[in-house]
N, C-alpha and C positions, 0 to 999 in steps of 0.2 A: 635346612631348610632354606634352598634358595630364592629369594625375593626377584621377583620381575622388574627391572628400572622401566619407568613408564616415562613418557616426555608429557609434562604438567604445563607445557606453553603450546601445544596445540600440534597439528598434525605437516608442519610447512618443514622444510628445509632452506639453509642460507646458501645461494650463491654467490660467490665473488668472483669477479670481473676485470681483468684489466685491460686498458683502452688507451691505445696512444691520444694526446691529444687533440690530434686530427679526427679522430674518432669517434672519440668523445662530443667535438663540435656536431659533425655531421650526426650524430646521435640527438642532439638538442634541437636543431633544425628538424629534424623528422618526426620529434614530439611535438614542438609546435606545430608543423603541419596538421598530425594527427588530432591534436587538441587535446593532449592526454599526458600523463604522465609518463617517466622513466620506466618505471617499475610495467605498469600496467601497457607498455608499448612493448617490452622486452617479452612476456609473459604472452601477448597475443601473436606475435610473429612466434614464439617458440612453440605455441600449441599449433599455428598451419605449418608448421615445420615436421611437426613431430606426427601431425596426423595424414602427413603425406608418405612420410617413413612406416605406418602403421603395417601397412601389405609386408611390407619388407621384413620389419620385426616379426610378425609373426610365421612367417616363413620360413626364416632363420630359425625360430624357435621349435618350428614342426622338426627342424633338421638335426637338432641338438638330440642326444642320445644321453638316457638317464644312466646314471651312475652306475643301476643295480643291471645293467643290460649286459646279457652274455657277449664276449667278445668272441666271434667265429675267426676273423682273420686279421690276423697281426701283421700288416704290412711295413712293419717297422725291423721285425725280427727276421733275420739272414740264416736263410736254411745250409743244413751240416752237408756240406760239398764231401762226397764220398768215391773211390777210386773203384771201379765195377771190377776191373781188373783184380785188384787186390781181395775185392771181396768175393768174387767168384773163383778164385785160383785155384782152390781144390777141382773145379771142372776141366781145368786146360792143362792137370798136371800130364795127361796121356801124350798132349803134342808136346811136351820138353821131351821125351825119352828118345 
């Protein structure tokens, strides 16, 4: 029987960012202006940005088709090309004589 692995440390994930020296100095100045910590500052503006994107994400989720949905139109498939003259050759045999 398989055991589920539980994260005992909590529900938070770690995010790692790489900033240039200029970006980090600018971030420190912004944090001083906001009188906050770097983590709180980043979280605050991430939340604001995500709130702005929520309608677009909801619209995108509504457009995504479930995996078990029937595929009616396969636009990637190329139809087989047939030569109608060869296919209906028997009808034109009288004209050949």
